[in-house]
C-alpha positions in Angstrom: 58.0 -1.6 186.5 55.6 -0.2 189.1 52.0 -0.1 188.0 51.1 2.9 190.0 54.2 4.9 190.8 52.2 8.0 191.8 50.2 6.0 194.5 51.3 6.3 198.1 51.0 3.6 200.8 48.2 5.6 202.4 46.0 4.6 199.4 45.6 1.2 201.0 43.8 0.5 204.2 45.1 -2.6 205.9 43.0 -5.0 207.9 44.0 -8.4 209.2 44.8 -10.5 206.1 43.0 -8.0 203.8 44.0 -4.9 201.8 41.0 -2.8 201.0 41.5 -0.6 198.0 40.3 3.0 198.1 38.4 4.6 195.2 41.5 6.4 193.9 43.4 3.2 193.5 40.6 1.6 191.6 40.2 4.7 189.4 44.0 4.7 188.6 43.9 0.9 187.8 41.0 1.4 185.4 42.7 4.3 183.7 45.9 2.3 183.4 43.9 -0.7 181.8 42.2 1.7 179.4 45.5 3.2 178.3 47.0 -0.2 177.8 44.1 -1.4 175.7 43.3 1.7 173.8 46.3 3.9 173.9 48.2 2.5 171.0 45.5 2.2 168.4 46.0 3.7 164.9 43.3 4.9 162.6 40.3 2.6 162.2 41.3 2.1 158.5 44.4 0.1 159.6 42.2 -2.5 161.3 39.9 -2.8 158.3 42.7 -4.3 156.2 43.8 -6.7 158.9 40.2 -7.9 159.5 39.7 -8.4 155.8 42.8 -10.5 155.2 41.9 -12.7 158.3 38.4 -13.2 156.9 39.9 -14.4 153.6 42.3 -16.7 155.4 39.5 -18.2 157.5 36.9 -18.7 154.8 39.3 -19.7 152.0 41.7 -21.9 153.9 41.1 -22.6 157.6 37.4 -23.5 157.5 37.9 -25.8 154.5 40.6 -28.0 156.0 41.0 -30.1 159.0 44.7 -29.9 160.1 46.3 -32.8 161.8 48.7 -30.6 163.8 49.6 -27.0 164.6 52.7 -27.2 162.4 50.6 -28.4 159.5 48.1 -25.5 160.0 51.0 -23.0 160.1 52.5 -24.4 157.0 49.2 -24.4 155.1 48.3 -20.9 156.2 51.7 -19.6 155.2 51.3 -21.3 151.8 47.8 -19.6 151.5 49.3 -16.2 152.3 51.9 -16.7 149.6 49.1 -17.6 147.2 47.0 -14.6 148.4 49.8 -12.2 147.7 51.3 -13.6 144.5 48.6 -15.5 142.6 45.1 -14.5 143.7 43.7 -11.6 141.7 41.9 -8.9 143.8 39.0 -7.0 142.4 39.9 -3.9 144.4 43.3 -3.9 142.6 41.8 -4.2 139.1 42.4 -8.0 138.9 46.0 -7.6 139.9 47.7 -9.4 142.7 49.1 -7.4 145.7 52.7 -8.4 144.6 52.1 -7.0 141.1 50.8 -3.8 142.5 53.5 -3.4 145.1 56.6 -4.5 143.2 55.8 -3.1 139.7 55.1 0.4 141.0 57.5 3.0 139.7 58.9 5.5 142.2 57.2 8.9 142.0 60.3 10.6 140.7 60.7 8.1 137.8 57.0 8.2 136.8 57.0 11.8 135.6 
């Protein structure tokens, strides 16, 4: 994949052993980086939930244990996520677990 398919070879000035970029090329590169970093973001609310769960994982699991290996860390974090979803009550869910809320919800057509 070409990074700048719209750019022509005239956008570069060649000197012995050195390619000097013109302003247009720099501008296109910056716009491309901005699109890659910020073009696929969803609403800010989506990030709030991800940040919240990672905060819980760090403070309730990672910072409390010294793992001997990466595999042990992965296993313990996976175990914590299972606990977080199935056993840990959440105040925002009226003391229910995420699994209770998600799996015990009736479809809208059956609730009426």
